[in-house]
N, C-alpha and C positions, 0 to 999 in steps of 0.2 A: 223669341227663343233663341239662343247663341245657337252659331253652325258648329257640330261637333267635331268638324274637320278643322274649323278654324282654331279651336279652342287647342286641339292636338297639336296643330303646328306651331302657334304660338309657346305654347308650354314646351314643347322639343328643344326651341330656340332657346327659351330661358333655361333648360336643363343645361344644354349644351355650353352655355355661358357660364354657369355656376363654378365659382371657382375654391368653394369648400362644402364641406358635410352640412353645416349650418344652413348657407344659403339653399342649399339643396332641400334640406328639412323644408324649409321657408315656402317654395315652390310646390313640394308634395303636399302641403296643409291648406294651401292657397288654391288646389285644384281639387285634390281628393281627399282633403278634410272633411269634418262634419257639415262643414259650410261653405265648400270648397266650390266652385265653378262648376266643375263638371258633377258633382254630388248634387247641387240644386238643378241642375238640368235633370237627372235623374229620377227627383222627387216630382218634377212637373210632368212626367209619363202618364200619371192616372187619370190627366186631365184630357187625353187624346183619344181620337177613336182607336178601334182595336186595332186596322190594317195600319195605321199612320205610327200608332204607337210600338209596334213591332218592328216597322222598318228605324225608327229615330232610336229605339232600343237598343238595336243590333250597331248603330253607328257610334251610340255613346258606350257600348261595352268595347268596342273596337279601339276607340280612343283612350278609355282606360287602360286598356292592355297596353297599348303601345307605350302611353306616358310611365305606366308602371317597369315597365321593361327598360325603360329608357332612364328612368332613375336609378334603377339597381344596377344597370351598366356604368352610369355615371360613377355611383357612388364607389363600385369597386376601381374603378379608375384613379378616382381621389385618394381612397385608402393605399394603393401601390405607390403613387407619387408622394405622399406624406410618407409612408414606410421606407423609400428610397432616400428621402431628404433626411430623414432620422437617422439610417444607418451611414450616411455620408457624413455627417456631424458629429457620430458617434465612434467613429472609426478610432481604432488604437494604434497608435505608431510605437511599433517593437523595439524599433532603436532607441527610444528615448530611455532615460535612466531608471531604474525600477522605483516604483512608490516607495518612499520611507514609512517606518513602522507597519511591515505588512501584519493582518491580523492574525494568520495562520502561525502555528508553532508545531515545530518539530519533536516528535515522540522521543524521550530519552532513549527508548529500546534501539531508534533509527540513528539515532545521533552515536550511541555506543558501537554499534556496528561499524557506521563508516569511521568513526576513530580507529577501531580495530584494524579496520581494511587499510586504511592510510598507513598505518605503522608497519604492517606486514608486507604493504604494496614496496614500501620504501626497502625492504629487505630482500625483495627479489619475488615475492608469491603472487601468484593469480588466483583469482577467485575461481571455484568450483562449485557446480549446485547439481540437487539430485531431486527424485521424487518424494514426497511425504509420504506416500503409501508404499511399503517396503514387503519383500517375500521374507522367508525365513532365513535362507541362505544370507542374503544379502547383510541382514539385520543383525544375526547371532551366527551361523554356523563357519562364516566366512571369517569372522572376527574372533575365532577359537573359543565361542562359548559352549561349554560341555550341554548335554542335553538336559541335565537335571539342574541348570542354572536357574536361581531364582526368578530372573528377567523374563525366563519364557512363560510364566506363570500369568494367569491371566488377572490376577489381583496385582501385578505390576506393569500388565502390557494393555494396549487396546488393541485387539484382534477383530477382524471382521469374519462373520458366518463361513463355513468350510465351503470350498470349491467342490465341483463333482468329483475331483480327484483326492479330495480329504483334506489338501493342503489350505493353508489360511493365509491371508493377507493380513498386514497389522500397520496401525499408524506408528512410523521409524520412533524408537525409544532415544535415539541420539544421532547426530548428524556424520557418525562415522560410515555409514553404507556408501556415503559418497565416496570416501577414500577407497573402498574397496572398488566402487565403479570406475573410478580414476585409474588404480591400479591395474584394472584388467583391461581399459581402453587405451593406454599409453604406456610405452616404453620409458624405464628410466633415462636422465635423471627426472625427478617429478619433485615440485614444490608449491604446493596448493595451502590455501585457507579455504574454509567450508562454512558458511553461515547459513543458518535457517531454523525452522521450527522443527522442535522434538514434542512429544508426548508421552505422558505416563500417568497412571492412575495414582494421582497423589493432588491433595488440595489442603494446605494452610498457610502460614503466616508467611513460611518462607518457601512453599512449594505450590504450584500450578499445574493444572492439568495439561497445558498447553506453554511450552518457554521456549526460549531461544538458546540455541549453542554456537560458539563458533569453537571450529577445530583447525589445526594445522597437521600438513605431512610431507616430510622431506624423503626422498629416496635415492640413494646413488649408490657408488661404491665404497666411499671411504668417510661418511658422515660418522659421527660419534656422539655419546654424550654430552662430551664439552661443549660440540655445537648446539646441543640441545640448550643445554644450559646458558649459553651466552645466547642463544635467539630469546628467550622467556626472560631473563635479567633485563634484556634492552626493552623487550616489550614493555615490561614493570614499569621500568624508569619513564618510558616515552608516554603510557597510559595515564598513569598518577601524576606525571609531570614534577616528580619528586625525584633528583640525582640520587640522595643517599637513602633511597629505601632499602631495608635489609631485605633478603631474599634466603630462604631456605628451603633445599629439596631434602623432602623426608621418605625411606624407603616405604612403598605401598602394594598393591597388587591389583592389577586388572588381566582380565583375560587377553587381550591383543596386543599387552606390551611386556617386555621383560628385557632388562630390569624396568620397574615401573616406580615413579615417585609421586608424591603429591608437593605441591609448590606452596609454601606460606612466605609471607611477607609480614615485616614488622609492624607494630602499631601500638599504639597508648590508649587506655581505657581510663587515664586519670580524669576525676570529677565528673564520671559517667559518659564523658563523647569521647566518642571514637576518632583515632587521628592516625592516618597511614603514614608511616617514617618510624623513626628512631623509636624506641618504646620498649619494654618489658616483656611485651607480650607478642605472640604470633596468631595469624589469620590464614587460614586456608582459602585460595583462591582458586585452583585448578590441578587436574592431574596430568600425567604425561610420562614418557618412557620410551625406548628403545622397539622399533615395531617388533613382534613376536616371529619369529621364522615361521612358524604354522600359517600366519596370516598372509606373509609372503607366498607360500606355496599355494596356498588356497586360491590366490590372486594370480598364479602363473608367473610369478617371480622367483629366482633362484636364489635362495638365503646365502648360499656359498660364494654369491659373486656380489650381490647387493644387499645392502642394510638400510636402514633408515630411523627418524623418530618421529613421534606424533605428541601431540598435545589437544588438551579439549576444555573448555569453561563455558559457565553459563553467563550467557550475555546480562541477564537481570541482576545476577550476585554482585558482579563487578560494577554495573551502572549504579547498584544501591549504594555498595561503598564510596565510590567517587562523588557522586551527587548528595549523598545523606537522605535517602529516600527508606524510610524505615520499615515498611509493609510490601511485600511483593505483591500482593492481590490490588493495591491501588493501581497497578500499570493498566490492568485490564476493566477498569471500572467505568471508561469513558468519561469520567467528571473534568468537563473544560475548565473548572477553578484549577484542578491538581495539573492538569497540562500547562496553562498558563502560569503556574507557579513553577514547575521544574520544565518545562519545555523548552527548546531555542528558538531562535529567530531564523526564520527562513533561509535566509543568506549567510547563516553562520557555517558555512563547509568545513569541514574538519581538514586541517593539513598540519603537517610537520612544521612549515616555514610560517604560517601563520597562527599557528596554534591550534589545539583540538577544542577544549571547552572553552568555546569565546562569547 
């Protein structure tokens, strides 16, 4: 019979010299496998006397435990070394040029928001943001909504359960609460655009319960309706990338502006195809007006000293018009085929210098 200590010492030297997991497995099978050297010795224990069997069994078990532990330790060390080599070989050099044809696509909503922000940033506007969950004051009262206004009813607004004091929070129905927060936290002059999600109880081909808006606000001492018109006409020309697009301002009503107007752009539907630009028809795209004096008062601004204008538009609506998307609901269906068709390359960052829809 072989000496257990000799088997152990020889095997430990082989384990230490093993250069790969495969070599380590071969050693394990040769020593601890069904017909391994140490296994065969264990089988011969039955032929020994009781006292000798006990001593030799203890020696064999000790050798087996030492070999098993050594194999485990060596395997762990080999795996760690293999991982280090793999990490070193797969290291990414971030200074290299980007790979061509990236697989990801920018969603049309994200692209349209970036386009709008780029246009207004070029006019000197900065971006302002606020919470999606609002209270009644910021969403309605401060914006001059009367108590009986339909927007305050549950069939039009997502309300949360009443709080202990009886008041109810809600999902904002427009991004205008950010205008209120901006006017209450800053002193004029103010010039901001407000992109963000909004929520209303409505769902059909042209409405979804969650959608996006972008609004603008200017407050100073001398601004007037002519400035508002010039700002929006320039936006329409830049966004649709048509210098000769007709723009029309129609009188309208909004609780938070006075006077108020809706903005139409010229279009043609000849042949059943909508074309933005010169044509015999008009298409409404946004609402605007001079900030109502009551809104200024509610936000702590003296309407005798300051005035301003504001506007708001649906991001999905102008994206549908510009990119020919027929159904609003497809924006949120998570269909990769749709995104590959209407999406934008990841590196096509909108800019006035390089172009918006690249």
